[in-house]
Each structure stands twice: as C-alpha cells, then as structure tokens.
C-alpha positions as CSV (number, residue, x, y, z in Angstrom):
1,X,-35.8,11.4,21.5
2,X,-32.4,12.4,20.1
3,X,-31.9,15.6,18.1
4,X,-28.9,14.2,16.4
5,X,-27.6,10.7,15.7
6,X,-26.0,9.3,18.9
7,X,-22.4,8.0,18.7
8,X,-22.2,4.3,18.1
9,X,-20.0,2.3,20.5
10,X,-20.2,-0.9,18.3
11,X,-17.1,-0.8,16.0
12,X,-18.7,-2.7,13.1
13,X,-21.6,-0.3,12.6
14,X,-22.3,2.3,10.0
15,X,-21.6,2.7,6.3
16,X,-18.5,0.7,5.2
17,X,-16.1,3.5,4.3
18,X,-12.4,3.3,5.2
19,X,-12.2,3.8,9.0
20,X,-15.6,5.3,8.9
21,X,-14.4,8.4,7.1
22,X,-16.7,10.7,5.1
23,X,-17.2,9.8,1.4
24,X,-16.3,12.1,-1.5
25,X,-17.1,11.6,-5.1
26,X,-13.9,12.4,-7.1
27,X,-15.9,12.9,-10.2
28,X,-17.9,15.8,-8.6
29,X,-15.8,18.8,-9.6
30,X,-17.5,21.2,-7.1
31,X,-17.0,18.8,-4.2
32,X,-13.4,18.3,-5.2
33,X,-12.8,22.0,-5.3
34,X,-14.4,22.6,-1.9
35,X,-12.7,19.7,0.0
36,X,-9.9,20.2,2.4
37,X,-9.1,16.4,2.4
38,X,-5.4,15.5,2.4
39,X,-5.8,11.7,2.1
40,X,-8.1,10.0,-0.4
41,X,-8.7,6.2,-0.2
42,X,-9.6,4.5,-3.5
43,X,-10.5,0.9,-4.0
44,X,-9.5,-0.8,-7.2
45,X,-11.6,-4.1,-7.4
46,X,-9.8,-5.7,-10.3
47,X,-8.1,-9.1,-10.5
48,X,-8.4,-10.1,-14.1
49,X,-4.6,-10.6,-14.5
50,X,-4.0,-13.2,-11.8
51,X,-1.8,-16.1,-12.8
52,X,-2.9,-18.1,-9.7
53,X,-5.8,-17.9,-7.3
54,X,-8.1,-15.0,-8.0
55,X,-10.3,-13.0,-5.6
56,X,-8.4,-9.8,-5.1
57,X,-11.3,-8.0,-6.7
58,X,-13.0,-8.4,-3.3
59,X,-10.1,-6.8,-1.5
60,X,-11.3,-3.2,-1.2
61,X,-14.6,-4.2,0.2
62,X,-13.0,-6.5,2.8
63,X,-10.3,-4.0,3.8
64,X,-12.9,-1.3,4.3
65,X,-14.9,-3.7,6.5
66,X,-11.8,-4.6,8.5
67,X,-10.8,-1.0,8.9
68,X,-13.8,-0.4,11.2
69,X,-11.8,-2.2,13.9
70,X,-9.1,0.4,13.8
71,X,-9.1,3.7,15.7
72,X,-7.6,6.9,14.5
73,X,-5.4,7.1,17.6
74,X,-2.3,5.0,17.0
75,X,-0.9,3.7,20.3
76,X,2.6,2.8,19.1
77,X,3.0,6.2,17.4
78,X,1.1,8.0,20.2
79,X,-0.6,10.2,17.6
80,X,-4.0,10.6,16.2
81,X,-4.2,10.5,12.4
82,X,-6.9,13.2,12.5
83,X,-4.3,15.6,13.8
84,X,-2.3,15.2,10.6
85,X,-4.9,14.3,7.9
86,X,-8.4,14.9,6.8
87,X,-9.3,11.6,5.3
88,X,-12.1,10.8,2.8
89,X,-13.1,7.6,1.0
90,X,-13.4,8.3,-2.7
91,X,-15.1,5.0,-3.6
92,X,-13.8,2.6,-6.2
93,X,-12.3,2.8,-9.7
94,X,-15.1,2.0,-12.2
95,X,-13.3,-1.0,-13.6
96,X,-14.2,-2.9,-16.8
97,X,-13.9,-6.6,-16.0
98,X,-11.4,-8.4,-18.3
99,X,-10.2,-5.1,-19.8
100,X,-6.9,-4.2,-18.2
101,X,-5.9,-1.2,-20.4
102,X,-9.3,0.6,-19.9
103,X,-9.4,-0.2,-16.2
104,X,-5.9,1.1,-15.7
105,X,-6.6,4.2,-17.7
106,X,-9.6,5.0,-15.5
107,X,-7.6,4.3,-12.4
108,X,-4.8,6.6,-13.4
109,X,-7.3,9.4,-14.2
110,X,-9.1,9.0,-10.9
111,X,-5.9,9.0,-8.9
112,X,-4.7,12.0,-10.9
113,X,-7.7,13.9,-9.7
114,X,-6.7,13.2,-6.1
115,X,-3.1,14.3,-6.6
116,X,-4.2,17.5,-8.4
117,X,-6.4,18.2,-5.3
118,X,-3.2,17.8,-3.1
119,X,-4.4,14.5,-1.6
120,X,-2.2,11.6,-0.8
121,X,-3.9,8.7,-2.6
122,X,-4.2,5.4,-0.7
123,X,-5.0,2.7,-3.3
124,X,-6.5,-0.6,-2.1
125,X,-6.4,-3.4,-4.6
126,X,-7.1,-5.5,-6.4
127,X,-4.2,-7.5,-7.9
128,X,-0.8,-5.9,-8.3
129,X,-1.5,-4.7,-11.9
130,X,-3.4,-1.8,-10.3
131,X,-0.2,-0.3,-9.2
132,X,0.3,0.6,-12.9
133,X,-2.4,3.2,-12.5
134,X,-0.8,4.7,-9.4
135,X,2.7,5.0,-10.8
136,X,1.3,6.6,-14.0
137,X,-0.6,9.2,-12.0
138,X,2.3,10.1,-9.8
139,X,4.9,9.9,-12.6
140,X,2.9,12.3,-14.8
141,X,3.3,14.9,-12.0
142,X,6.9,14.3,-11.0
143,X,10.2,14.7,-12.7
144,X,12.2,12.2,-10.7
145,X,10.0,9.9,-8.6
146,X,11.2,7.1,-6.4
147,X,9.5,3.8,-5.6
148,X,9.8,1.1,-2.9
149,X,8.2,-2.2,-3.4
150,X,7.7,-4.6,-0.5
151,X,7.1,-8.0,-2.0
152,X,8.1,-11.6,-2.2
153,X,8.3,-11.2,-6.0
154,X,10.3,-9.0,-8.3
155,X,7.2,-8.0,-10.5
156,X,9.7,-6.9,-13.2
157,X,8.3,-9.1,-16.0
158,X,7.8,-7.2,-19.3
159,X,4.8,-9.3,-20.2
160,X,3.0,-12.6,-19.4
161,X,1.7,-14.6,-22.3
162,X,1.9,-11.6,-24.5
163,X,0.1,-9.3,-22.1
164,X,1.9,-6.2,-20.7
165,X,-0.7,-5.5,-18.0
166,X,-0.4,-8.3,-15.6
167,X,0.2,-8.5,-11.8
168,X,3.7,-9.8,-12.5
169,X,4.5,-6.5,-14.4
170,X,3.9,-3.4,-12.3
171,X,7.6,-2.5,-11.8
172,X,8.3,-2.8,-15.5
173,X,5.3,-0.5,-16.1
174,X,6.6,1.9,-13.4
175,X,9.8,2.2,-15.4
176,X,8.4,2.4,-19.0
177,X,5.1,4.1,-18.3
178,X,5.5,5.9,-15.0
179,X,9.0,7.3,-15.8
180,X,10.6,5.9,-12.7
181,X,14.4,5.5,-13.0
182,X,15.2,1.9,-12.2
183,X,18.0,3.1,-9.9
184,X,15.3,4.8,-7.9
185,X,13.4,1.5,-7.4
186,X,14.0,-0.6,-4.3
187,X,12.5,-4.0,-3.7
188,X,12.4,-5.4,-0.2
189,X,11.5,-8.9,1.0
190,X,12.4,-11.0,-2.0
191,X,12.2,-14.8,-1.4
192,X,10.6,-18.1,-2.2
193,X,10.8,-20.5,-5.2
194,X,8.2,-18.5,-7.1
195,X,10.4,-16.0,-8.7
196,X,11.5,-16.4,-12.4
197,X,15.3,-16.0,-13.0
198,X,14.4,-13.7,-15.9
199,X,12.9,-11.1,-13.5
200,X,16.0,-11.2,-11.4
201,X,18.1,-10.6,-14.4
202,X,16.0,-7.6,-15.5
203,X,16.3,-6.0,-12.1
204,X,20.1,-6.5,-12.0
205,X,20.6,-5.3,-15.6
206,X,18.5,-2.1,-14.9
207,X,20.3,-1.3,-11.7
208,X,17.4,-1.7,-9.2
209,X,18.2,-2.0,-5.5
210,X,17.4,-5.5,-4.3
211,X,17.0,-6.6,-0.6
212,X,16.3,-10.3,0.0
213,X,14.3,-11.7,2.9
214,X,17.5,-13.3,4.0
215,X,19.2,-9.9,4.3
216,X,16.2,-8.6,6.3
217,X,16.4,-11.6,8.7
218,X,20.2,-11.3,9.2
219,X,20.6,-7.5,9.4
220,X,17.2,-6.4,10.7
221,X,14.1,-5.2,9.0
222,X,14.4,-1.5,10.0
223,X,18.0,-1.3,9.0
224,X,17.5,-2.8,5.5
225,X,14.3,-0.9,4.9
226,X,16.0,2.4,5.8
227,X,18.7,1.7,3.2
228,X,16.1,0.7,0.6
229,X,14.2,3.9,1.2
230,X,17.3,6.1,1.0
231,X,18.3,4.5,-2.2
232,X,14.9,5.1,-3.8
233,X,13.8,8.4,-2.2
234,X,16.9,10.5,-1.4
235,X,16.8,13.3,-4.0
236,X,13.5,12.2,-5.5
237,X,10.7,14.7,-6.0
238,X,7.9,12.2,-5.3
239,X,7.7,9.0,-3.4
240,X,5.6,5.8,-3.9
241,X,5.3,2.9,-1.6
242,X,3.6,-0.3,-2.9
243,X,2.9,-3.2,-0.5
244,X,2.0,-6.7,-1.8
245,X,0.5,-8.5,1.1
246,X,2.0,-11.8,-0.1
247,X,5.4,-10.7,1.2
248,X,4.1,-11.8,4.6
249,X,4.4,-15.4,5.9
250,X,1.4,-17.3,4.9
251,X,0.4,-17.6,8.6
252,X,0.0,-13.8,8.7
253,X,-1.5,-13.4,5.3
254,X,-3.2,-16.6,4.0
255,X,-5.8,-14.6,2.0
256,X,-3.7,-13.9,-1.1
257,X,-3.2,-15.5,-4.5
258,X,0.3,-16.7,-4.0
259,X,0.9,-17.1,-0.2
260,X,4.5,-17.2,1.0
261,X,5.5,-20.0,3.3
262,X,8.5,-18.6,5.3
263,X,7.8,-15.0,4.4
264,X,8.2,-11.8,6.5
265,X,6.9,-11.9,10.0
266,X,4.2,-9.3,10.7
267,X,6.4,-7.3,13.1
268,X,9.2,-7.3,10.5
269,X,6.7,-6.1,7.9
270,X,5.5,-3.2,10.1
271,X,9.1,-2.3,10.7
272,X,9.7,-2.1,7.0
273,X,6.6,-0.1,6.4
274,X,7.5,2.4,9.2
275,X,11.1,2.8,8.1
276,X,10.1,3.5,4.5
277,X,7.1,5.7,5.2
278,X,9.0,7.8,7.6
279,X,10.8,9.3,4.6
280,X,7.5,10.9,3.6
281,X,5.0,9.5,1.1
282,X,3.2,11.0,-1.8
283,X,1.3,7.8,-2.8
284,X,0.6,4.4,-1.2
285,X,-1.0,1.2,-2.2
286,X,-1.7,-2.2,-0.7
287,X,-2.6,-5.0,-3.0
288,X,-3.4,-8.8,-3.5
289,X,-5.8,-9.2,-0.6
290,X,-8.2,-12.1,-1.5
291,X,-10.6,-12.2,1.4
292,X,-12.5,-15.4,0.4
293,X,-9.2,-17.3,1.0
294,X,-9.0,-16.2,4.6
295,X,-12.3,-16.8,6.5
296,X,-10.7,-15.3,9.7
297,X,-10.0,-12.0,8.0
298,X,-6.5,-11.6,9.3
299,X,-5.1,-10.6,5.9
300,X,-7.5,-7.7,5.5
301,X,-6.7,-6.5,8.9
302,X,-3.0,-6.6,8.1
303,X,-3.7,-4.5,5.1
304,X,-5.4,-1.9,7.3
305,X,-2.6,-2.0,9.8
306,X,-0.1,-1.4,7.0
307,X,-2.0,1.7,5.8
308,X,-2.4,3.3,9.2
309,X,1.2,2.6,10.2
310,X,2.4,4.1,6.9
311,X,0.3,7.2,7.3
312,X,1.5,7.7,10.9
313,X,5.1,7.3,10.0
314,X,4.8,9.6,7.0
315,X,3.1,12.3,9.1
316,X,5.7,12.2,12.0
317,X,8.7,11.6,9.8
318,X,9.8,8.8,12.1
319,X,9.0,5.1,12.7
320,X,7.6,3.7,15.9
321,X,7.2,0.1,14.8
322,X,7.4,-2.5,17.6
323,X,10.9,-3.6,18.1
324,X,12.5,-0.3,17.1
325,X,11.5,1.8,20.0
326,X,8.0,3.1,20.2
327,X,6.2,6.1,21.7
328,X,4.0,3.6,23.4
329,X,6.9,2.1,25.2
330,X,7.9,5.5,26.5
331,X,4.4,6.1,27.7
332,X,4.2,2.8,29.5
333,X,7.5,3.3,31.2
334,X,5.8,6.3,33.0
335,X,3.7,3.8,34.9
336,X,6.8,2.3,36.5
337,X,8.5,5.6,37.4
C-alpha cells in the first residue's frame, strides 16, 4: 500500500498538461490571485482561417502530448526550467468555430489575465491568426513593444478575400491593433515561392527588418537572429516572439499547412530561437502545427523543443544552441580532462 501516489517512470503517463505541469483555471479569480506561477501555457485550438491544409486546431493537444517526452532539465543549457519558472497549464481559449473576431477577443482577454498576473504567456496554436490575440494583449500593456517573427512567410497581408483576421495577416494586425511600430518588427527565415510580392512591398514600405533564409545560410543563423532581435527589441519595453513551425524544412516539420521544401534546418531554427530569446521574452507563441499531417509526431516535438529552448535562453540571458557553444559541451569536456 502506498500513502501517496508513487512517481511514474513512464514518460507518457498522467494528465496531458504541458510537460506535466499543474493546471490553473485563468477564469478563477481566487486561483489567479493566489498563484505564484511565472509561465502560463495556453492552447488556442483554432484554424478557421487556413488558406491551405487545415488541422492546426489539433495542435495544442498534440504539443501537450509530445511535451511529456521533455524533461525540465535542459542538457544543452545545463539548467532546470524549474529553477527559473513556476509553470502552469491554463487550458485552452474557448474558441467559437468559424468566428475569428470573437475567438480572438476571447484569446486576447485570457492572455491579458496572465500578463496582469505577471506571467509569461506561452501560446500554442492554432493557425497563425491566433497571434493577433497575443499581440493585442501585450500591446495593450506596453508603450513600445518589439516583435520577432520566425517564418517562411511575411504574414503582412492586410486582408484575404475581404477578411482581416486570417493566418496571412498577424503582422498587419500587430501593427494596426497591437500598436507595434513596424520598425520594431523583424522577420527571420523568409523563403520559398509561396510569398506574394504585395506582402514584401508592405514590409519594405513600412520599414520592417527582413532577413531571408539565404542570409541565414550564408552568414549564420545565430548572427542573423541576434541582429534581428536587436533591431526589434533594443529599447523596447516588451518583447514578443512568434514561431511559425512552417519555417522549418518539410523534413523537420511535415505536419503543417504549407510545408517548406528547403526551409530552415532544425539546428538553425534552434540557434535562431536561442539568439532571439536570450534578449528576454515577455510573450511567446508557436503556431501552425497540424498533427494529423505528421503521423510520426516530429512536428509537435519540434514545437515543444522550441518552447523549452526559448524559455531557457530567456531565463539565462544567453543562448546555448548546438553549434554556438553550449554548456553541455563544456560539461562533456570535463570527461576528457
């Protein structure tokens, strides 16, 4: 007989919260007032605006399941996330299928509750339209916020078929609804013949900071990402990092609506994430995971890895991404001394 529940050695056991963290109802005012949580994970199961393959509404559930394979101790960073954060899973935004404006309003309100409780929101999509809720919530609480987008696409379209809330439009909404100065917006990883010229022209006309995949490949991911982060974050009073999983090469992230053949390698991606997040984050999202398009689950696992790397880099104020010099490498060298 056990007086308390024994620890479970099997990683895929237990309730499917993010990394097995406790759950917290963000609509419970008493619970929110009493919590000491510093990171709140929120799912946003919404993909009603996809212009290609749908399924990102199942992303939050799949990412939570995949997160059970990840430990709080991060080997590359030689740090335990629990030493820096108290994490809770705040459940999902109560979306209204087919109703983008109402769903985004609800998302912004929920994320605002987390920010008002001094939590760093980690938003798991969902298609990229859900970023609109995140930038609204942060923008309402900051005077001069900065944003870095890591994406194959510009996402600067003002509307798609007359609709302003679309997964091609989150950066346009960050500017006109979130209050982000376009000159404090950096986009990293741009590539592929899926970008409309009009979105390039918008980004150029507004003065956004653009970094192509070609530049990443030639100059190095960490170098380019550090410049992008400095352009967006230096002098800003709040920072937002939004990660579209389709920036990765399709071999690393097949489970997404518009996979990118010839996209970022996974190690380059993590170098970008580490370099940007090391500047410190106030809000983070990862979007466009469509798990039914990836039976092996590698896309969901990449989303989890991006989150834990971003949190570790933000906590330490430095990147330990593989290829840039890691704390793990220093530890392993001890075995040869």
